[in-house]
Structure formats: structure tokens, C-alpha cells
N, C-alpha and C positions, 0 to 999 in steps of 0.2 A: 479409405472413405474421406470425402472432402467435407470439412466443417464449415460453419458460417464464417469463422475467422479465416479459414483458408480461402474463402471465396473472394478475398480482396475487396475491391471497391463497392461490392454490392451490399455489404452489411458492416458499416463502420462500427467499432465498439463504442458504447456509450461512455460518457465522461467518468473519470475517476478522480475523487477529491482526496487531497493529501493533507492530513493533520499530523501533529506530533503529540505534544503534551496537552491533556485536557484537565485543567486545574483552576480552582478559584484563587490560587496564590496571587499576591500582589508584589512578590519579590522581583528582583531584576530578571529581565528576559531579553538580553542583548541580541539573541539570534532570532527573535520573533517567532517562537515555537509554541507558545502557550495560548490556548484558546479556553475561555471560561466555559464551564459546563452549560450555563444558561445560554451562551451564544451558540454552542453546538445544538442545544435544544431548539433554538430559533431556526437554525439552518435546516434541521430535520423537519420542522413544521412547514418550512417553505417547500421542501421536496414533496411533502404530502399534499400540500395545496396545489402543486403543479402536477399531481397525479404520478409522482415518482416515488420509488422506494430504494433506500440505501441497502446495499448488499456487499458481502465480502468479494474480494477480487476473483477467487476461484468460483464462487457462485455466479458472478457476472460472466466469466469466460465460458463456463459450462452452459449458461443460458444462451449465450451467443452461438455456441455449438448446435443448440436445438432450434435456433432461429427465434428465441423467446426473450431477447434482451431488451426489447422496447419497454420503456417505463422504469428501467433500472438505472441506478447510479452507483458506481463503486465507491466504497469508503475505506480508506487506509490510514493507519496510524503508525508512524515510524518510531523506532528505538525501544519500544517495550517498557515505557515508564510505568511505575506502580499506579499512577493516577488513572491509567486506562481502566484498571479493574474497579477502582473506587468510584470514579466519576463518569467515565465514558460508557461503561457497560450498562448502568441504570438508565441513562438517556437513550441509548440504542434500544434497550428492551422496551422502554415506554413507547417508542415509535415503531415497534415491530421490525427493526432494522438489524442488520448484521454488518460487521466490518472485519478487516484483516489488520491485526497488530503484528508488527515486525520486530522480533526479538533478536538481540545480539547474543548469540548462543554461548559465547565464551565468557560473558560478563553477567550471567544470571545472578541476581541478588546483589550486584555491584552498583556502580554509578557510571555516568556518561563520561568516562575518562578521556574520550576523544576530543571533548570540548575544553576550552580553557576555563570554563565555569559559566554560571553557577552549577554546582553539583546537584544532580537529581537521581533518585533511587530508581533502579531497574527491577522489574519483576523477577522473582526467583521461580524455581521449578514448581512449587506448590501453587503459586499465583497464576502461572501459565496454565496449569491444569484446571484451575478454577475458571479462567477465561474460556478455555475450550468447553468445559462443562456448561457454561452459560450460553453456548451456541455460537461463540465468536471464533473466527479463524486465527490461528497463530502461524505466521510465516517467518522465514529466515532473513536476517539483516546482517549476515556473515558472522564470523566468530568474534571479531574485534572492532567492527565498524571501520574496516580498512578501505582505503580508496583503491579500487580495482584496476583502473586503466594502467597498463604498463607492468602489471604484476606478472611474475613468472609462473610457470605451470604448477610448481609446488605450493605457492601461496594461493593460487586460485583453487587448487584441489582442497586445501584446508578451509579457506574462507567460505567457499561455495559448497563443496561437497560435504566436508566434515560437519559444518554447521547444521546441515540438514539431518545428518545422522544423530547429532546430539539432541536436537529438538524432537526427533522421532522417538528416541529413547525416553525422553521426559514425558512425552504425550502419549506414547504407545499408539500412535496413529500416523498416517502418512502426512508429510508436510509438502504441500503442493506449490506454495507461493514464495517468491524471493523478491527482495528489494535491494537495489544497488545503493550502498551508502553514498550520500551526497548526490544521488541521482546520476552518478558518473559510471560510464562503462566504455569498453571498446569491443572489437570483434572477438578477441580472445575471452573476455569475461562473458559475453553472451554465449559463446560456444561452451564454456564451462558450466553455465546454468543449464543448458540443454543436456549436456553430458551427465550432470548430476541427477537428472530425472525430474526437475521441477516442471509443473504444468504451465506456469506463467511467471512473469517477472515484470517489475515496473521501474520506470525511470522518472524524471521530473521535467515536464514541459517540452520534451523532445519528440517531434512527430515523424522522425526518420530513423530507422525504417518503420517503426510502429508495429512490429510484428508481435507474436505471442510472448517473447521474452524481452521486449523493449516497449512495453505499453506506457503511453504518456499519462501524466497526471496533472491536476490543477492544484497549485499550492493554496492553502487557506491559512490566513494569518490571524493574529490576536484581535485586530480591529475590523475584520471583515464582517460586514452586515449581510442581511439577506439579499440586498441589492447587489452586493459584490459577488455573492455566490451565484445568483441568477445570471449575472454578466459573464462569469467564468463558464457556466454551463453553455451559454450561447456561443461564447468565443471558441470553446472546445469544438462544438459542432461545426462552426465555420472553418476553423483551421484544419480540422481533420478532413473535411470534405475537399478543401483546396489541396491538401497534401495527397489525398487519394486520386483526385482528378489529375494532379501533376505527375502521378506515378512514383512519388517519393514515400508514400506510406502503403505498406502491404500487409494488412492484418493476416497472420498465419499462425 
């Protein structure tokens, strides 16, 4: 059966926003990953005023399959920081929105060891279960936040496939969504995602090929206003339509 995403240029996927940490902390943020909860609230208020609703990536893809994705915007949160449960979930709930948080399956309850600092806590198994119980989606961000391009088959099997099994054991439900660390991938990594059984996967700002396992996203930073978010939504629509028209984006 041909889905809306398989239909290529006829039904481009709506934009997907990429967040990381949602926290009121005023500590160092050298990688520009922390968005204040009040700022997230303003972003979601903007979506509502525009007649849009934020949803998880799997909900977005499934809506596109039904031809019902109009009016939706994907919301994703990388790395699985504990502040997602504490600060993001209440804001999402207040706006009737859902999102996908991507957990590093081999570091549950640990810290973001892949960064030089500052150290931030990652959700443990109980916290991930609480996130799922709150109606939010948990996806995989590999076992160790490894950079996947150039990785051999054994590494891809562990980082992509094993991470899904770990999270499914924790959640006792299917894990459908994957996120490439650093937004980086190659053909072998994309094939590994398909082989592992994920229903979708996202990258960062790359509109080629833009298929089901390389879905583009728009970065949202600490100082982004509602105007910035509105501009990103418009830019996404323009870039995706140009890519589709040029034949370099093939939603599938």
C-alpha cells in the first residue's frame, strides 16, 4: 500500500522542531542547547495561534500516512535529560501537545558523557516510564551517543538495534522513532535504522533525501523568540518544496 509519505512530492511532511534541554537553569550553556520552559510555552502558544498542534514524530508520520498531517508540527527533544520530565512535560500537557524525547539507552541515569561539559543528568528507566505514562513518546538516540557515519556493521547493530531493544525492555512497548546523534548519518546508518525496524528517524536540517529515516528538523536555540520559530516554520516549507521540486527530497 502506498502511504502519504511514499507519495513523494504530493504531500511534504510538516516541519519538525528540534529541542534539547528544557530548563530554567542559568548555568553555562556553551552548546546552546538549553531552552527556558517559559520560552517553550511561548513557542507552543504561537503554534496554537497559528492553528497548529505539536505532536510526536511517530504521530506526525502516522498522520501523514492517513493524509491528515495538515495543522501538525513535530516536536523532538534530544538526549533524554531529566529536565524533560520536570519542565517540558507540564508545558506540553498544558497545550495539549506531545513530543518525542530521544534517550541514550546505554547511559540511562547517567550524564552526557559525550560532551566536554557541563554535565547534565539523563533520565533513568523509571523516569522514562513516567514520560511514556504522561503520553509522550520515547525514541532511541543510540546506546552511547556515538557518531554513526563510517561505523562498522557491529557498531551499527549495537548502537541502532540494541538500543531499541533496551528501551523496549524498559518501556514494555514498541519503540518506533530514532534520532542520529549530531544529526549525522550515512547510507549504512540509514540502512541499519530500517533493518532495526524503526518506523521513522530524524536528522538535522538536511533535506536530502528527506525520506522516512532521514526526516529533516529545525533547530531551536536558547534565545529563539516566537518570531524565530515562525520564520523557521516558513523556511522549512519553502526549502522542502524546493527540494521536492528539484527531485532531491523523496518522502517515503
